[in-house]
N, C-alpha and C positions, 0 to 999 in steps of 0.2 A: 537183645539185639536192636540197636539203632541203623537206621538203612539212610542213607545219604544221596542224592543224586546230583553230578557234578556234569557240568555242561562242556568239559573238556579233559584231555587226557590226563591223568593224574603227573602233579610234578612236584618232585622231591623237595621243592621247597615248601610245600605247602602240606605235604604227609609224611615228610621222613623220608628214611630209607625204603626202598620199594625191591621186593623179593618178586621176581617174574621175569619169565622169559616168552610170554606170550603178550601178543597186541591187546589193548583194552576195547573192544568192541560193543556194538549195542548192548549184548547177553552178557558183559562181563561183571567180575563181582571181586573186589577187593576184601580182605578181612585184615584187622587188625592181629598181629602176632599172636599175642595175649588171646584174643577170641579166638582166632583159627587153634590154638593151643588146647583151649576149654572144650571145642566142637571135635577135636581130634580130628581135623581136616587140613588138607595140604595141597598148593596148583599139582607137585609132582604125582599125585594119585589119577589126576585128570576126571575128575567126577563131577557131576552137574548136582545142584542144590534148588532147593524151590524157597520161595520167599512168599510168604502167607501175611497177609493183610487183613484182621478180621472184619474190618468195618469196610463191609463192599455193597452190592447190591442187593435187593431184596428179590425173591424169588417168587414164582406165582402161588406158594403155600403159605407166604409170609415170613419164611425164614429168610435170613441173613446170610448171602452166599459171598465167603471171603475172595477177595483178589487173589490170585496166584500167579507168579511168574518163575519161569525155569531160568538160572541163570548158572552159568559156567564160571567156577572159580580159577581165575588166571595169576593171581598175585596175592601178597602180602605187603605190607606195609607196617612200618616203625617210626611213630611220630616221637617217643623218647616222653610221652605224657599216658601214664598206665591207664585213665579210666577212658580215654580215647580209643587207645589199642584196646580193652577189654570188652567196647561195647559197641563201636561204629564198624560198617560195612559200606562200603562205597558203589554205587552202580551209576551206571550214564544217567543223563536228564530224561530222555525219553522214557525207561524201563520204570524211573520212579514216579514219573506221572501217571501211567498205567497202572501202578502197584497201588497207588494210593489216591489216585482219583482226586474229587474236590475234598476229601480231607486232607490232601498234604498241604504242607506248609510251603511255601515259596517265598524265596527271597535272595538277594544278591552278596555276594562275599567280598569283601575289601580287603587286601592282601600288600604291606607295604614292609620296608625294611626296617626300619626303627620304631618298633615297638612301644616306645616310650610317649610316642605321638599321636597314642590312641585316644587317648580323650579329647585333644584338640580337634582330631580329624572327625570324631563323633559329634563335637559342637559344631563343626562347617558342615555337614551332611545335615544334621537337624534344622540350621538355620536354610539351607537350599530346600529342603523339602517343606518347610514351614512357608517358603514365598509362593504362596498361591497354587502348588501342587496338589492332583487329585489324591495322593497318595498319603496327604497328609493326615487324614482321620485313622486310617489304620495301618501306618508305619510303625515299626516297633524295632527299634536300633539298638543292637547288643554289642558289645565289646568283648572280648576274652575276659577282662576283668571280670565282667559284667554275668558271664556265663559259668566261672567258676569262683562264686561268693565265698564256699567253705574252704577252700585251698586259702585265699588270700586273708579270711578271718584267721586261719591257724597261724599263717605267717607274720600277721599283725600281732597276734598274741604271743609268738616265739618271740618277737623282738621286744614286745614290752618286757617279757619275762628276763629277757637279757640286760636290757638297761635296768631293770630294778636290781638285779643282780650287780652289777657293775658300781651301780648307785649302792647298793650296801657295803661293797669292797672299799670301794673309796670312804663311806662312813668310818668303816673298822680302822683304816689306814689312819683317817684324822685323828681318832682316838689313840691309835698307837703313837702319833708324833706329841699329841698332847701329854701322854703319860712319860713320852722320853726326855720332853723339854723341862715337865716338872719336875722329875729326879734331877736333871741337870741344876734347875734352879736349886733345889734344896742342896745339892752339892757344892753348888759355885756361891751359896749366900754370902760366906764371909769373903771371897775374892770379889764380889760385886760391891760390898760394904767397905772395903778397902781401895776398887778403884775409885768408888764415890769420894772416899774423903780424902783420895789422890788429886780431885776436882774433876772428874769425868761426869757428864751431865746425864741426866736420865735417858734422852733421847738416844747417845750415844750407846747406853747399855741395852736398850730396846734394839737396837740397831744390830748388834753383836747375835742377839739370841732369833732374830727375826732372819737375819743372813744365814745361820746354822740351818735352820729350818728350811729354807729355799735351797740350800744344798743337798739335805736330805730329800726335797722335789726332785732335784734334778737327777738326783742318783735313782731314784726310785721311780718317777714319772718316765723323766725323758727316756733313760736307759731301756726301760721296760717298755717304753711308746716305741721305741726306734726299733729293738728286737721283736716286737710285735707285727711293725710294718715289713721288716725284712722276711720274718715269716709268712705273712702273708703274699709277699709279691714272689717268693720262692714255692708256694704253694698254687699261685696262678702259674707260673714259668713251668714249673713240673706238678703237674696234677696228681694227687694221692690218690691210687687204686681204691675202691672200695669192694666188699665180699659180695659174691654174686647173689646174697639175699635181699639187698639194695636195688631198685628199679634203674638207679644211674649208675654208670660204670665211674665216676671220679668224683672226688669232695669238690662241690661247689665253692669256690669263693669268689669273692670281688673287692674293690678297694674303693670305699667310700670316703670321701675326704669328710664328710660330716662327722664320722667317728673320731676324728682326729680332736674334735672340740673337747672329748673327755680328758684328753692328754692335758690340754691347753686349760682346763679346769683345775687341775691338780694344784699349780701353784698359788692358786687362789684359796684352796680348802685347807693347805698348808699354811699358808698364813694365817687364816681365822683359826686356824686350830693351835698357832703358836702365840696370838696375841695375846692371850689372857697370863701365859707362862711367863712371857716378857714384860708385862707389865708387873708382875709378882717380884720378878727380879730387880725391877727399878724400885721397890719400895725396900730394899737391904739398908739396914741402919748402921752408918758408918762409925757411930760410937761402939755399939754391940759388938761390929766385926774387930775394932781393935781391941776391946775388952778382951775378946777370946783370943787374939793374937798374942796378947800379953799375957797369958795364963797359959798358953801353950808354951 
């Protein structure tokens, strides 16, 4: 269990949902609901608890006397982050100083609405502290991303894996288009030869196959991208419930404009896959085509 001292009354914007019917006073304790479930305690039981910190004072015999504080469980909180709800308890700042003594870490917490401004605000605070502040040598500024490196490393790895999977799917789709156009060239080789015999230029023949490939890209990439976008927007508007085995209640979905770049890349991949079959179609020999036409 990790204990954190706070200098003000707990706020739902900081700790999430709070299940409490009692005031938060000097000897109050708030536990994460997951930790309370593990310890099998609840505020309704109206029970006292002891917090013991092993690094205390040295007694007359040289033994270490731990710091002990009696607290009263007055409520539970649910932040939505499992590690925090499973490990942390909150007490008043004064009680935390008495419990930890000189061994306790002190610091300030800065909370703001836009979580995406974390790194910018961190740089601004670092620049302010560095300007001749006596705290510059001993200050350590950590953001919520710095405190959860494993979580973000897992999310980054998942994103890389999903990107690699999408890249493989695009590669397979390009090979499919290549094979379809190659078969079309073989089937229409005689027709291409007749068109060349009638005076059609190679550029126009190439344009026929490339336009056919772009139609495939439109129906495959365009319609698929629109359906995927609609599905995401519907999922955001009407969240999907998850089974109780997951810690979150709803399936988290968000729309990222950068993800649409993959849809925009599809036409270029299709054109690259279709260029070689289109070039082979331009090599059709009009004399051979006319001879086959005569034989038939």
